[in-house]
N, C-alpha and C positions, 0 to 999 in steps of 0.2 A: 537975144535968141530966146525963142520960146522953149521953155522947159518941156521935155517930153514926159508924158504921163507914165508913171511907173506901173508896169503890169504885175499884178499879184497872182501867184499860182493858186489854182483852185484847191480847196481843202479836200482831202481824201474822203471817200464815202463813209468810212468807219467812224470818222470824226464828226459826221453830221448829226445834229440833234434829232432824236426820234420824233417822228410825226405823230399827230393825234390818232391816225388810223392804226399805227403800230401799237400804241398804248391801249386802244380799245380791243384789239385782237388779243393781246396778252391778258387783259383783264377778263375777257370772255372765257379764255382757256382756263384761267385760274378759277373762275366761278363754276365752270363745268366740272373741273376736277373736284372742287369742294362738294358740289351737289352729288357727284358720284360716290365720293367717300362717305357722305352722310347717308345716302340710300343703302350703301353696303353695310354700314354700322347698324342701321335700323333693322335691316333684314337679318343680320347675325343675332342681334339682341332679341328679336321676335322668335327666331328659331330656338335659341337657348331657353327662352322663357317657356315656349311650348314643350320642349323636352323636359324641363323641370316640372311643369304641371303634370305631364303624362307620368313621369316617375313617381311623383307624390301620389297620384291616383292609384297607380299600380301597387305602391307600397302599402297603402291603406285598404286595398281591395284584394287583388289577385295574390300579391306577395305578402299579405299580412299573415303572420304566423298564428295558426289556429291550434287550439288544444286537441291533442290526440284523444280519442274516445276509447276507453277500456271497458269491456263488457264481460260479465260472467255468464256465458251462454248456458252452462249447466254443470251440475255436480252429481256424480254417481258414486255409490258405495260399491267398490270392487270386492272387498273382503271384510267380513265381520263375524268373528267366532263368538257364539253366545254360550253361556253356562248351561251344561247338560247334567242334570241330577236324576239318575235313575230313569232315563228316557224322557224326562220332562225338561223342556228347554225354557230357561228363564230369560226374560227380556233384559239382560244385562251383559256387557262384554265379558268375555272369559279372561281372567287374569293371566298374564304372561303371554298373551297373544297380541298380534298387531291388527289394526284396522286400516284398510287402504281406501283412500278417497281419491277420485280422479276429477280434476277440475278442467273445464273447457273454457279458456279465456281467449278473447279476440281483441286485437289492437287495431283500431281504424284510424288512418292518417288522412285528414281532410286537406292537407297542404299540397301545394304544387311542387314539393320537394320531398325526398325520402326522409323517413324518420328512423334513425339508427339508435337502437337501445342496447344497453348492457344486460348483464344477467338479471333475470326477473326473480323476485323473492316472494314466496307465498308461505304464510304461517297459519296454523290452526290453533286456536286456544279454546279451552273449556273453563268457563268461569274465571277468566283472566289468567289462566295457567296455560302456558304454551305446551301443547301435546304433540305437535308435529310441524315439520318445516321442510320445504323443498325449494330448489333453485332450478330455474330454466336457463337455457343457453342464450347468448346474445343473438340478435338478429336485426333485420331491416324490414320496415313496412314501406312498400313502394308509394310513390306519390298518388294520393287519392285512392289508396288501396287498403285492404284489410288483411291482417295476418292472424292466423289461429295458433294458439299456444296450448298444448296439452300438458298439464302438470299433475304428476302422481305424488301423493303425499301419504306417507306411512304414519299412522297415529299410534302413539304408545298408550295402549289401553290401561296399563298399570297406573298412569297418572290420573286417568278418569275414574278408575275403580276406587282409588284411595281418596278421592275428593269427597268431602262430606255432603255436597249437594247432589250426589248421584242418586240417593234414595228417593228424593222428590221427583227426579226425572223418570225413574223406573216406574213409579206409580202411574205416571201419565203415558209411559211407553214411548216418550219422545226425548231425544237427546239434542239439546241446542248448543251449537258451537259457533264460534266467530272466525272468519278468515280475513286475512290482511294480505293484499297483493300490492307490490311496488314495482313500477316500471320506470326506469330513468333513461333518458336518451337525449338526442340532439337533432334539431332540424336546421339545415343549412340551405339558404336560398341565394342563387347566383354567386356563390363563393364570397358573398359580402355580409349577408344577414345571417347570424348564427344565434340560435336560441336553445338553451338547455332547459329541458322540460322533465318534470317528475310527476308521474300519474300514480295516485294512490287510490285503492278501492277497499272498502270495508264491507263485509257481508255477514249477515246473520243466517246460519244454516240450521234447519231443524231436521234431524234424522229420525225416521220411524224405525225404532229398534227391531220390531217384529218383522216388518216387510223389508227391512234393510234398504230403504229408499229415502230420497229427499222429499220431505213433505212440504216444506216451505223455504223460501229463500228471499232475502231482502238485501239490497246493496246500495251503497252511497259512494260517490266518487269525489275526489278532490285533485285539482291540478295546480302545480306550483311552477311558475316560470322563473 
């Protein structure tokens, strides 16, 4: 008898080996995904780099903390009692009296943020002897704005009269004194950049005793960050 050929069942489709077309499709999808991820990473990196460049430029230009500018706009003598002997007024301060000087000071803030300052201090000295002192209230100078401060200083003339250098000044009719003003504060930008700033100003003031006016004034400034 002729043996009948044994019929083998077909293998299920899931067990079939993948064809070359399926491999190529999977590889193309993988390459496409990789290219898309690469482009996304490049775009994000470029965006972060540009933001960093812009921030650096802003920090060193617009957001750079600049020094506030303090200026002595003017000084006036409000009160000065002179010695009166028999109807003759001598060009010297009267002992026991006070001499009042009013200083007009301005604080200019060139920054794009406000400058908050604490109490301002102004002292007047005569030949290195402090003869008067005044304090101003705290305040705020707006961004790119200017704040005016009026300081009234009472001078103790007894300290001037008792000074040995007064006789030389009386002969010239001029009284030379020095003023020192200190303004300390803080500039804050974007709640991130904070700078403590102290502005100091020294002035040499020459008072004409007879006319009771300021004849000359020279100032120098110093800023400490």
